[in-house]
C-alpha positions in Angstrom: -11.3 -11.9 34.6 -11.6 -15.8 35.0 -12.7 -18.7 37.8 -15.1 -18.5 40.5 -15.5 -16.5 43.8 -17.6 -17.4 46.6 -19.5 -14.4 47.8 -20.8 -13.6 51.3 -23.4 -11.1 52.2 -24.3 -10.0 56.2 -28.2 -9.5 56.4 -27.7 -9.3 60.6 -28.6 -5.4 60.2 -31.8 -6.3 58.9 -32.9 -8.5 61.0 -35.0 -8.0 64.2 -33.9 -10.2 67.2 -34.4 -14.0 67.2 -35.3 -13.6 63.5 -33.1 -15.6 60.9 -33.1 -15.8 57.2 -35.4 -18.2 55.7 -35.8 -20.3 52.3 -33.4 -19.9 49.2 -31.8 -16.3 48.2 -32.4 -14.5 45.3 -29.4 -13.3 43.5 -29.9 -11.4 40.2 -27.2 -9.2 38.5 -29.3 -5.7 37.6 -28.6 -3.9 34.3 -26.9 -6.8 32.4 -26.7 -10.2 32.1 -23.5 -10.9 32.3 -23.0 -12.9 35.4 -23.6 -16.4 36.3 -24.7 -17.4 40.0 -24.7 -20.9 41.5 -24.8 -22.2 45.0 -27.3 -19.3 46.4 -27.6 -20.3 50.3 -27.8 -18.9 53.5 -25.6 -19.6 56.3 -25.7 -23.3 57.8 -22.5 -22.8 60.2 -21.2 -19.2 61.7 -19.2 -17.6 58.8 -16.4 -14.6 59.5 -17.0 -11.2 56.8 -14.5 -9.1 56.9 -13.6 -10.2 60.5 -16.9 -10.0 62.0 -18.5 -13.6 63.0 -21.8 -13.8 61.7 -24.7 -16.3 63.1 -26.0 -18.5 61.6 -28.3 -17.9 58.5 -27.6 -14.0 58.7 -25.7 -14.1 55.6 -26.4 -14.9 52.5 -23.3 -17.0 50.2 -23.2 -17.6 46.8 -20.8 -18.3 43.7 -20.5 -16.1 40.9 -18.3 -17.5 37.4 -16.6 -14.7 36.1 -15.0 -16.7 33.4 -15.0 -14.1 30.5 -16.3 -11.3 32.2 -15.2 -7.7 31.1 -13.0 -5.4 33.6 -16.2 -3.5 34.6 -18.2 -2.5 38.0 -21.5 -5.1 37.8 -24.5 -4.4 40.6 -26.1 -7.3 42.2 -29.4 -7.7 44.0 -29.3 -10.1 46.9 -32.8 -10.8 48.9 -34.1 -13.5 50.9 -37.4 -13.9 53.0 -37.1 -14.5 56.9 -38.7 -16.7 59.6 -40.7 -13.7 60.8 -42.3 -13.3 57.3 -40.3 -10.2 56.1 -40.4 -11.1 52.2 -37.5 -10.3 50.0 -35.1 -8.1 52.4 -31.6 -7.2 50.9 -29.9 -5.1 48.9 -27.5 -4.5 46.2 -23.9 -4.9 46.2 -21.1 -4.1 43.4 -18.9 -6.2 42.2 -16.0 -4.4 40.6 -13.9 -7.0 37.9 -10.6 -6.4 37.3 -8.0 -8.3 35.4 
């Protein structure tokens, strides 16, 4: 596999009314250490994810470098703090790398 990919994760379902993501998100690979992540941030403008418009500071976005990464399924943990004082909310996603 090759190239960089931008991944966006919608946190809207984890946030209470009026609450937004706050601070720099954390993105880590679980179980292996093959992937490289950069530009971890919350969305500063509304973005569309899977056909749904996600409000400002309701999504985490990051780049993953797939150069030299073998075909496999990788588990990524994405977390962030919120304006309401929740810490490290988030969850896991699976990234399937194919040639």
